[in-house]
MARBA-3410 file (N, C-alpha, C, O; in Angstrom, 1 decimal):
214
101.6,88.1,149.3,100.8,89.1,148.4,101.6,90.2,148.1,102.7,90.3,148.8 ~ 101.2,91.1,147.1,101.8,92.5,146.7,101.4,93.5,147.6,100.2,93.4,147.6 ~ 101.9,94.3,148.2,101.2,95.6,148.8,100.7,96.5,147.7,101.5,96.9,146.8 ~ 99.5,96.9,147.7,99.1,98.0,146.8,98.6,99.1,147.6,98.0,99.0,148.7 ~ 99.2,100.2,147.1,98.7,101.3,147.6,97.4,101.8,147.2,96.8,101.5,146.2
96.8,102.6,148.1,95.3,102.9,148.1,95.2,104.1,146.7,96.1,104.9,146.5 ~ 94.4,103.9,146.1,94.3,104.8,144.9,93.0,105.2,144.6,92.2,104.3,144.4 ~ 92.6,106.3,144.5,91.1,106.9,144.5,90.9,106.9,143.2,91.6,107.6,142.4 ~ 89.9,106.1,142.7,89.6,105.7,141.1,88.5,107.0,140.8,87.6,107.3,141.5 ~ 88.8,107.4,139.7,87.8,108.7,139.1,87.4,108.0,137.8,88.2,107.7,136.9
85.9,108.0,137.8,85.3,107.7,136.6,85.8,108.5,135.5,85.9,109.7,135.8 ~ 86.2,108.0,134.0,86.4,108.7,133.0,85.6,108.4,131.8,84.9,107.3,131.9 ~ 85.5,108.9,130.8,85.0,108.2,129.8,86.1,108.6,128.5,86.5,109.7,128.3 ~ 86.3,107.5,127.9,87.5,107.4,126.8,86.7,107.5,125.3,86.2,106.5,124.8 ~ 86.8,108.6,124.7,86.0,108.8,123.2,87.1,108.3,122.3,88.3,108.5,122.5
86.5,107.5,121.3,87.4,107.1,120.2,86.8,107.5,118.9,85.6,107.3,118.8 ~ 87.4,108.0,118.1,87.1,108.4,116.7,86.5,107.2,116.2,87.0,106.2,116.5 ~ 85.3,107.2,115.4,84.6,106.2,114.7,85.1,106.2,113.1,84.4,106.6,112.2 ~ 86.4,105.7,113.0,86.9,105.8,111.8,86.3,104.9,110.6,86.4,103.7,110.9 ~ 85.9,105.1,109.7,85.6,104.3,108.5,86.5,103.4,108.0,86.1,102.3,107.7
87.7,103.8,107.9,89.0,102.7,107.5,89.8,103.2,108.4,90.1,104.3,108.9 ~ 90.5,101.7,108.6,91.5,101.8,109.7,92.5,100.8,109.1,92.2,100.1,108.2 ~ 93.8,100.6,109.8,94.6,99.3,109.3,94.3,98.3,110.0,93.6,98.4,111.0 ~ 94.6,97.2,109.5,94.4,95.9,110.2,95.5,95.6,111.3,96.7,95.6,110.9 ~ 95.3,95.5,112.5,95.9,95.4,113.6,96.8,94.3,113.3,98.0,94.6,113.5
96.5,93.2,112.9,97.5,92.1,112.8,98.6,92.3,111.9,99.6,91.7,112.1 ~ 98.5,93.4,110.9,99.8,93.6,110.2,101.0,94.0,111.1,102.2,93.8,110.7 ~ 100.8,94.6,112.3,101.8,95.1,113.1,102.3,94.0,114.3,103.1,94.2,115.2 ~ 101.7,93.0,114.1,102.2,91.9,115.3,103.2,91.3,114.8,103.4,91.0,113.7 ~ 104.0,91.0,116.1,105.4,90.3,115.6,105.0,88.7,115.1,104.0,88.0,115.4
105.9,88.4,114.3,105.6,86.9,113.9,106.2,85.8,114.6,107.4,85.6,114.8 ~ 105.3,85.0,114.9,105.2,83.7,115.8,105.6,82.4,115.0,105.0,82.0,113.9 ~ 106.7,81.7,115.5,107.2,80.8,114.9,106.6,79.4,115.5,107.1,78.3,115.3 ~ 105.5,79.5,116.2,105.3,78.2,117.0,104.2,77.6,116.0,103.4,78.4,115.3 ~ 104.2,76.4,115.9,102.8,75.9,114.9,101.5,75.8,115.7,101.4,75.5,116.9
100.4,76.3,114.9,98.9,76.5,115.4,98.4,74.8,115.2,98.9,73.9,114.5 ~ 97.4,74.7,116.1,96.6,73.7,116.2,95.8,73.4,114.7,95.7,74.4,114.0 ~ 95.4,72.5,114.3,94.4,72.4,113.0,93.1,72.8,113.1,92.2,72.0,113.3 ~ 93.0,74.0,113.1,91.5,74.7,113.4,90.3,73.8,112.9,89.4,73.6,113.7 ~ 90.4,73.2,111.8,89.4,72.4,111.2,89.1,71.1,111.9,88.1,70.5,111.6
89.8,70.7,112.7,89.5,69.3,113.5,89.1,69.8,114.8,88.7,68.9,115.6 ~ 89.1,70.9,115.2,88.5,71.4,116.7,87.1,71.8,116.6,86.6,72.3,115.6 ~ 86.3,71.5,117.8,84.9,71.9,117.7,84.9,73.5,118.2,85.7,73.9,119.1 ~ 84.0,74.2,117.7,84.2,75.9,118.1,82.6,76.1,118.6,81.8,75.7,117.7 ~ 82.1,76.7,119.6,81.2,77.1,120.1,80.9,78.5,119.6,81.8,79.2,119.2
79.5,79.0,119.4,79.4,80.4,118.9,79.6,81.6,119.9,79.1,81.5,121.0 ~ 80.1,82.6,119.6,80.1,83.8,120.5,79.1,84.4,121.2,78.3,85.2,120.7 ~ 79.1,83.9,122.6,78.0,84.3,123.5,77.5,85.9,123.3,78.2,86.9,123.2 ~ 76.1,85.9,123.3,75.6,87.3,123.0,75.7,88.0,124.4,75.7,89.2,124.4 ~ 75.7,87.3,125.5,75.7,88.0,126.7,77.0,87.9,127.6,77.5,86.8,127.7
77.5,89.0,128.3,78.5,88.8,129.0,78.6,87.5,129.8,77.8,87.1,130.7 ~ 79.5,87.0,129.6,79.8,85.8,130.8,80.9,86.1,131.8,82.1,86.4,131.4 ~ 80.5,86.0,133.3,81.4,86.4,134.1,81.7,85.4,135.0,81.0,84.5,135.4 ~ 83.3,85.5,135.2,83.8,84.3,136.2,84.4,85.2,137.3,85.6,85.5,137.2 ~ 83.7,85.6,138.4,84.1,86.4,139.4,85.3,85.8,139.8,85.5,84.6,139.6
86.2,86.7,140.6,87.6,86.5,140.9,87.3,85.8,142.5,88.0,85.0,143.1 ~ 86.2,86.3,142.9,85.9,85.9,144.5,85.1,84.5,144.6,85.1,83.9,145.7 ~ 84.5,84.2,143.7,83.8,82.9,143.8,84.6,81.7,143.3,85.3,81.8,142.3 ~ 84.7,80.8,144.0,85.4,79.6,143.8,84.8,78.6,142.8,83.6,78.6,142.6 ~ 85.9,77.7,141.9,85.0,77.2,140.9,84.4,75.9,141.5,84.7,75.4,142.6
83.5,75.5,140.7,82.8,74.3,141.3,83.7,73.1,141.5,83.5,72.3,142.4 ~ 84.8,72.9,140.6,85.8,72.0,141.1,87.1,72.5,141.0,87.3,73.5,140.4 ~ 88.1,71.8,141.5,89.5,72.4,141.6,90.1,72.5,140.1,89.9,71.7,139.3 ~ 90.5,73.4,140.0,91.2,74.0,138.7,92.2,73.0,138.2,92.8,72.4,139.1 ~ 92.6,72.8,136.9,93.7,72.0,136.4,95.1,72.3,137.1,95.3,73.4,137.5
96.1,71.4,137.4,97.2,71.5,138.0,97.9,72.3,136.8,97.5,72.1,135.6 ~ 98.9,73.3,137.3,99.7,73.7,136.3,100.5,72.8,135.2,100.7,71.7,135.6 ~ 100.9,73.2,134.1,101.3,72.3,133.2,102.7,73.2,132.4,102.7,74.4,132.5 ~ 103.6,72.5,131.8,104.6,73.2,131.0,103.9,73.7,130.0,102.7,73.3,129.7 ~ 104.8,74.8,129.2,104.0,75.6,128.1,103.9,74.6,127.0,104.7,73.7,126.7
102.8,75.0,126.3,102.7,73.9,125.1,101.5,73.4,124.9,100.8,73.2,125.9 ~ 100.8,73.3,123.5,99.5,72.6,123.3,98.7,73.9,123.5,99.1,75.1,123.3 ~ 97.3,73.6,123.9,96.2,74.4,123.9,95.6,74.3,125.3,95.0,73.2,125.3 ~ 95.4,75.0,126.3,94.9,74.6,127.7,93.3,75.0,127.6,92.8,75.9,126.9 ~ 92.6,74.4,128.4,91.4,75.0,128.8,91.2,76.3,128.9,92.2,77.1,128.9
90.0,76.8,129.1,90.0,78.4,129.8,90.2,78.7,130.9,90.2,79.8,131.3 ~ 90.4,77.6,132.0,90.8,78.0,133.1,92.0,77.1,133.4,92.2,76.7,134.5 ~ 92.9,76.7,132.3,94.2,76.0,132.4,95.2,77.0,133.2,95.1,78.2,133.1 ~ 96.1,76.4,133.9,97.5,76.9,134.3,98.7,76.4,133.8,99.1,75.3,133.7 ~ 99.5,77.4,133.5,100.6,77.1,133.0,102.0,77.7,133.8,101.9,78.8,134.4
103.0,77.0,133.5,104.2,77.7,134.3,105.2,77.8,133.2,105.6,76.9,132.5 ~ 105.5,79.2,133.4,106.0,79.8,132.0,107.4,80.3,132.4,107.4,80.9,133.5 ~ 108.5,80.1,131.9,109.8,80.7,132.4,110.2,82.1,131.6,109.9,82.3,130.4 ~ 110.9,82.9,132.3,111.4,84.0,131.7,112.8,83.7,131.1,113.4,82.6,131.1 ~ 113.3,85.1,130.5,114.5,85.1,129.9,115.6,85.3,131.0,116.7,85.3,130.6
115.4,85.5,132.2,116.5,85.8,133.2,116.2,85.0,134.3,116.4,85.4,135.4 ~ 115.7,83.7,134.1,115.4,82.6,135.4,114.3,82.7,136.1,114.0,82.1,137.1 ~ 113.6,83.8,135.5,112.2,83.7,136.3,111.2,82.8,136.0,111.0,82.4,134.8 ~ 110.4,82.3,137.0,109.4,81.4,136.7,108.0,81.8,137.2,107.7,81.9,138.4 ~ 107.2,82.0,136.5,105.7,82.4,136.8,104.7,81.4,136.4,104.7,80.8,135.3
103.7,81.2,137.4,102.3,80.7,136.7,101.4,81.5,136.4,101.1,82.5,137.0 ~ 100.7,81.0,135.3,99.8,82.1,134.7,98.4,81.2,134.4,98.3,80.1,133.8 ~ 97.4,81.8,134.9,96.0,81.1,134.7,95.1,82.3,134.4,95.1,83.3,135.0 ~ 94.1,82.1,133.4,93.0,82.8,133.0,91.9,82.4,134.1,91.4,81.3,134.4 ~ 91.6,83.9,134.6,90.6,83.5,135.7,89.2,84.4,135.3,88.2,84.3,136.0
89.2,85.0,134.2,88.0,85.7,133.7,87.9,86.0,132.5,88.9,86.4,131.9 ~ 86.8,85.8,132.0,86.6,86.1,130.2,85.3,86.6,130.1,84.3,85.9,130.4 ~ 85.3,88.1,129.7,84.0,88.7,129.5,83.7,88.8,128.0,84.4,89.6,127.4 ~ 82.9,88.2,127.5,82.5,88.5,126.0,81.1,88.3,125.5,80.5,87.2,125.4 ~ 80.5,89.7,125.1,81.3,91.0,125.1,81.5,91.8,126.5,80.7,91.6,127.5
82.5,92.7,126.6,82.6,93.1,128.1,81.8,94.4,127.8,81.7,95.1,126.8 ~ 81.1,94.7,129.1,80.2,96.0,129.0,81.2,97.3,129.3,82.3,97.2,129.8 ~ 80.7,98.3,129.0,81.1,99.8,129.3,81.8,99.9,130.6,82.9,100.4,130.7 ~ 81.2,99.4,131.7,81.7,99.6,132.8,82.0,98.1,133.4,81.3,97.1,133.0 ~ 83.0,98.0,134.3,83.4,96.6,134.9,82.5,96.6,136.1,82.7,97.5,137.0
81.7,95.7,136.4,81.1,95.5,137.6,81.9,95.2,138.8,81.5,95.4,140.0 ~ 83.1,94.8,138.6,84.2,94.5,139.7,84.9,95.9,140.2,85.8,95.9,141.0 ~ 84.5,97.0,139.6,85.3,98.2,139.5,84.2,99.1,139.2,84.4,99.5,138.1 ~ 83.3,99.5,139.7,82.1,100.6,139.4,82.8,101.9,139.2,82.4,102.6,138.2 ~ 83.8,102.3,139.8,84.4,103.6,139.7,85.5,103.7,138.7,86.1,104.8,138.6
85.8,102.8,138.0,86.6,102.7,137.0,86.0,103.4,135.7,85.0,104.0,135.8 ~ 86.7,103.2,134.5,86.7,104.1,133.3,85.5,103.6,132.5,85.2,102.4,132.6 ~ 84.9,104.3,131.9,83.8,103.8,130.8,84.5,103.6,129.4,85.2,104.4,128.8 ~ 84.3,102.2,129.1,85.1,101.8,127.9,83.9,101.5,126.6,83.1,100.6,126.6 ~ 84.0,102.3,125.7,82.8,102.2,124.5,83.5,101.7,123.3,84.5,102.3,123.0
83.1,100.7,122.7,83.6,100.0,121.2,83.3,101.0,120.4,82.6,101.9,120.8 ~ 83.9,100.9,119.3,83.5,101.5,118.2,82.4,100.9,117.4,82.2,99.6,117.5 ~ 81.8,101.5,116.7,80.4,101.1,115.9,80.8,99.9,114.9,81.6,99.9,114.0 ~ 80.0,98.7,115.4,80.4,97.4,114.5,81.4,96.5,115.4,81.5,95.3,115.0 ~ 82.1,97.0,116.5,83.2,96.3,117.4,82.7,96.1,118.5,81.8,96.8,119.0
83.2,94.9,119.2,83.1,94.6,120.7,84.2,94.6,121.3,85.2,94.5,120.5 ~ 84.3,94.7,122.7,85.2,94.5,123.7,85.3,93.2,124.2,84.3,92.5,124.4 ~ 86.4,92.6,124.5,86.6,91.4,125.2,87.6,91.7,126.5,88.7,92.3,126.4 ~ 87.1,91.3,127.7,88.3,91.6,128.5,88.6,90.0,129.1,87.8,89.1,129.4 ~ 90.0,89.9,129.2,90.4,88.6,129.8,91.4,88.9,131.0,92.4,89.6,130.8
91.1,88.2,132.3,91.8,88.5,133.4,92.7,87.3,133.5,92.2,86.1,133.5 ~ 94.1,87.6,133.7,95.0,86.7,133.9,95.6,86.9,135.0,96.0,88.0,135.2 ~ 96.0,85.7,136.2,96.4,85.8,137.5,98.0,85.3,137.2,98.3,84.3,136.5 ~ 98.9,86.1,137.7,100.3,86.0,137.4,100.7,85.6,138.9,100.3,86.4,139.7 ~ 101.5,84.6,139.4,101.9,84.5,140.4,103.5,83.9,140.1,103.8,83.0,139.2
104.3,84.5,141.0,105.7,84.4,141.0,106.2,83.0,141.7,106.2,83.1,142.9 ~ 106.5,82.0,141.1,106.7,80.7,141.9,108.0,80.3,141.7,108.3,79.1,141.7 ~ 109.0,81.2,141.6,110.5,81.1,141.4,111.2,82.1,142.3,110.5,82.7,143.1 ~ 112.3,82.4,142.3,112.9,83.1,143.4,113.5,84.6,142.5,114.0,85.5,143.1 ~ 113.3,84.7,141.4,113.8,85.9,140.7,112.5,86.8,140.5,111.5,86.4,139.8
112.5,88.1,141.2,111.5,89.1,140.8,111.2,89.5,139.5,112.1,89.3,138.7 ~ 110.0,89.9,139.0,109.9,90.4,137.8,108.8,91.5,137.6,108.1,91.7,138.7 ~ 108.6,92.1,136.7,107.4,93.1,136.5,106.4,92.4,136.1,106.6,91.3,135.6 ~ 105.3,92.8,136.3,103.8,92.1,136.0,103.1,92.6,134.9,101.9,92.4,134.8 ~ 103.7,93.2,133.9,103.4,93.5,132.5,103.4,92.5,131.6,103.8,92.6,130.5
102.7,91.4,132.4,102.6,90.0,131.3,101.7,90.2,129.9,101.9,89.5,128.9 ~ 100.6,91.3,130.1,99.9,91.6,129.0,100.3,92.2,127.8,99.5,92.3,126.8 ~ 101.9,92.5,128.0,102.5,93.5,126.9,102.4,92.6,125.4,102.3,93.2,124.3 ~ 102.4,91.0,125.4,102.5,90.5,124.2,101.2,89.5,124.5,101.3,88.6,125.2 ~ 100.2,89.9,123.8,99.0,89.2,124.0,98.2,89.1,122.8,98.3,90.1,122.1
97.4,88.2,122.4,96.5,88.5,121.2,95.1,87.5,121.4,95.1,86.6,122.2 ~ 94.2,87.7,120.8,93.3,86.8,120.2,93.4,86.0,119.0,94.0,86.5,118.0 ~ 92.9,84.8,118.8,93.0,84.2,117.5,91.6,83.7,117.0,90.9,83.2,117.8 ~ 91.2,83.9,115.7,89.8,83.6,115.6,89.8,82.3,114.5,90.9,81.9,114.0 ~ 88.7,81.7,114.1,88.6,80.4,113.5,89.5,80.3,112.4,90.0,79.2,112.2
89.7,81.5,111.6,90.6,81.4,110.4,92.0,81.7,110.7,92.8,81.9,109.7 ~ 92.4,81.8,112.0,93.8,81.7,112.4,94.4,83.3,112.4,95.6,83.6,112.5 ~ 93.4,84.4,112.2,93.9,85.7,112.2,94.1,86.0,113.8,93.5,85.5,114.8 ~ 95.1,87.0,113.8,95.3,87.4,115.3,95.0,88.8,115.4,95.2,89.5,114.5 ~ 94.5,89.4,116.6,94.2,90.6,117.2,94.8,90.9,118.2,94.6,90.2,119.3
95.7,92.1,118.3,96.4,92.6,119.2,95.7,93.2,120.5,94.6,93.7,120.3 ~ 96.2,93.2,121.7,95.4,94.0,122.8,95.1,95.4,122.3,95.8,95.8,121.4 ~ 94.4,96.1,122.8,94.3,97.5,122.7,94.9,97.9,124.0,94.4,97.7,125.1 ~ 96.0,98.6,123.6,96.9,99.2,124.7,96.2,100.2,125.6,96.4,100.2,126.8 ~ 95.4,101.2,124.9,94.8,102.3,125.6,93.7,101.8,126.5,93.6,102.1,127.7
92.8,101.1,125.9,91.8,100.4,126.7,92.2,99.3,127.9,91.6,99.1,128.9 ~ 93.5,98.6,127.5,94.0,97.9,128.6,94.7,98.4,129.8,94.8,97.9,130.9 ~ 95.3,99.7,129.4,95.7,100.5,130.6,94.7,101.2,131.4,94.9,101.4,132.6 ~ 93.6,101.7,130.7,92.4,102.4,131.5,91.8,101.3,132.3,91.3,101.7,133.4 ~ 91.8,100.0,132.0,91.1,99.0,132.8,91.9,98.5,133.9,91.2,98.1,134.8
93.1,98.5,134.1,93.9,98.0,134.9,93.5,98.6,136.3,93.2,99.8,136.3 ~ 93.6,97.9,137.5,93.2,98.4,138.8,94.4,98.9,139.5,94.3,99.7,140.5 ~ 95.8,98.5,139.0,96.9,99.4,139.3,98.0,99.0,138.3,98.0,98.0,137.6 ~ 99.0,100.0,138.4,99.8,99.7,137.4,100.9,98.7,137.7,101.2,98.4,138.9 ~ 101.6,98.3,136.6,102.5,97.2,136.5,103.5,97.4,137.7,103.9,98.5,137.9
103.8,96.4,138.4,105.0,96.6,139.6,105.8,95.5,139.6,105.4,94.5,139.0 ~ 106.9,95.5,140.4,107.7,94.1,140.5,106.8,93.4,141.6,106.2,93.8,142.5 ~ 107.0,92.1,141.1,106.3,90.9,141.7,107.7,90.1,142.4,108.7,89.9,141.8 ~ 107.5,89.9,143.6,108.5,89.1,144.4,108.0,87.5,144.5,106.9,87.1,144.1 ~ 108.8,86.8,145.1,108.5,85.5,145.1,107.6,85.4,145.9,107.5,86.2,146.8
106.6,84.1,145.6,105.5,83.8,146.5,104.4,84.7,146.5,103.6,84.6,147.4 ~ 104.3,85.7,145.5,103.4,86.7,145.4,102.7,86.6,144.0,103.3,86.1,143.1 ~ 101.4,87.2,144.0,100.5,87.0,143.0,99.7,88.4,142.7,99.6,89.2,143.6 ~ 99.3,88.4,141.5,98.4,89.8,141.1,97.6,89.3,139.9,97.8,88.2,139.3 ~ 96.8,90.2,139.5,95.9,90.0,138.6,95.7,91.1,137.6,95.2,92.2,137.9
96.1,90.7,136.2,96.2,91.8,135.2,94.9,91.6,134.2,94.4,90.5,134.0 ~ 94.6,92.9,133.7,93.4,92.9,132.9,93.7,93.1,131.5,94.5,94.0,131.2 ~ 93.2,92.5,130.5,93.8,92.9,129.1,92.4,92.9,128.4,91.6,92.0,128.5 ~ 92.2,94.0,127.7,90.9,94.3,126.8,91.6,94.4,125.2,92.6,95.0,124.8 ~ 90.5,93.6,124.4,90.6,93.7,123.0,89.5,94.3,122.4,88.5,94.3,123.1
89.4,94.8,121.4,88.6,95.3,120.5,88.6,94.6,119.1,89.6,94.8,118.3 ~ 87.6,93.9,118.8,87.3,93.1,117.6,86.0,93.4,117.1,85.1,93.8,117.7 ~ 86.0,93.1,115.7,84.6,93.2,114.9,83.6,92.2,115.4,83.9,91.1,115.7 ~ 82.3,92.6,115.5,81.2,92.1,115.9,81.4,90.7,115.4,81.4,89.7,116.3 ~ 81.4,90.4,114.1,81.6,89.1,113.4,82.7,88.1,113.9,82.5,86.9,113.7
83.9,88.6,114.5,84.7,87.5,114.6,84.4,86.5,115.5,83.8,86.6,116.5 ~ 84.8,85.4,114.9,84.7,84.2,115.6,85.9,83.8,116.4,86.8,83.3,115.9 ~ 86.0,84.1,117.6,87.3,83.9,118.3,87.5,82.6,119.1,86.5,82.2,119.7 ~ 88.4,82.0,119.0,88.7,80.8,119.4,89.8,80.6,120.6,89.8,79.8,121.5 ~ 90.8,81.5,120.4,92.0,81.4,121.4,92.5,82.8,121.9,92.4,83.9,121.3
93.1,82.4,123.0,93.7,83.6,123.8,95.3,83.3,123.9,95.6,82.4,124.7 ~ 96.1,83.9,123.3,97.5,83.6,123.3,98.3,84.8,124.2,98.1,86.0,124.1 ~ 99.2,84.3,124.8,100.1,85.3,125.6,101.5,84.7,125.8,101.8,83.5,126.0 ~ 102.4,85.7,125.6,103.9,85.1,125.3,104.7,86.1,126.2,104.2,87.1,126.4 ~ 105.8,85.9,126.6,106.8,86.7,127.5,108.0,86.8,126.5,108.8,87.8,126.5
108.0,86.0,125.6,109.0,86.0,124.2,108.4,85.6,123.0,108.3,84.4,122.7 ~ 107.9,86.8,122.2,107.3,86.3,120.8,108.3,85.7,119.9,109.3,86.3,119.5 ~ 107.9,84.5,119.5,108.7,83.9,118.6,109.5,82.5,119.3,110.2,81.7,118.7 ~ 109.2,82.5,120.4,109.7,81.4,121.3,108.5,80.4,121.7,107.6,80.8,122.4 ~ 108.6,79.3,121.3,107.6,78.4,121.5,107.4,78.1,123.1,106.3,77.9,123.7
108.5,78.1,123.7,108.5,77.5,125.1,108.1,78.7,126.2,108.0,78.6,127.4 ~ 108.0,79.9,125.5,107.4,81.0,126.3,106.3,81.6,125.6,106.1,82.8,125.4 ~ 105.4,80.6,125.0,104.0,81.4,124.5,103.2,80.1,124.7,103.5,78.9,124.7 ~ 102.0,80.7,125.0,100.8,79.8,125.4,99.5,80.2,124.8,99.2,81.4,124.7 ~ 98.8,79.0,124.4,97.5,79.4,123.9,96.4,79.0,125.0,96.7,78.1,125.8
95.2,79.5,125.0,94.0,79.0,125.8,92.9,79.0,124.9,92.9,79.7,123.9 ~ 91.8,78.1,125.2,90.8,77.9,124.5,89.7,78.9,124.9,89.4,79.0,126.2 ~ 89.2,79.6,124.3,88.0,80.5,124.7,86.6,79.9,124.9,85.7,80.5,125.4 ~ 86.4,78.8,124.5,85.1,78.1,124.7,85.2,76.5,124.9,84.3,75.8,125.1
END
């Protein structure tokens, strides 16, 4: 386990201007060269209207799927073994999806208040990362992460909101240690999201993984 220094959290309010016009976030995303599934052949569920919590302290009713190599599309609780650029070997698992995410995190009552812009909603995804190799690496695995909607459009993480919601800053993760990273997205209320994507090297299929959101 990684030793975490005690930090006294102070509740803050992040106010963001309600712009009527803004640039499409997908325009700044790095181009990925991996093929996407045929969305017309996959079933889609409606976006839930109430937050859905998967507490980290509550064990799942059944054992989660065993880790698999990178590739394909995993179920929401699927785990993947992902290599790094310098011999790193990490296991990544989505452990919590909150859609829509409330302004306050019930698991961190003293954390910051996050309020979306009018007509938007926040989605929070918690990813557990474990160092299953021998090479240490930094835990900022959320750096390249996106949501994908039914039409194939991508939405990058909200950098400001993601940093505000982290329980502790990114740090070095030694072998046999694990930590959880929080990733926050702000998307339109009408967006029909179907995938969560995370990459340690954008453009490399062997280092990019998709998870279903339903």
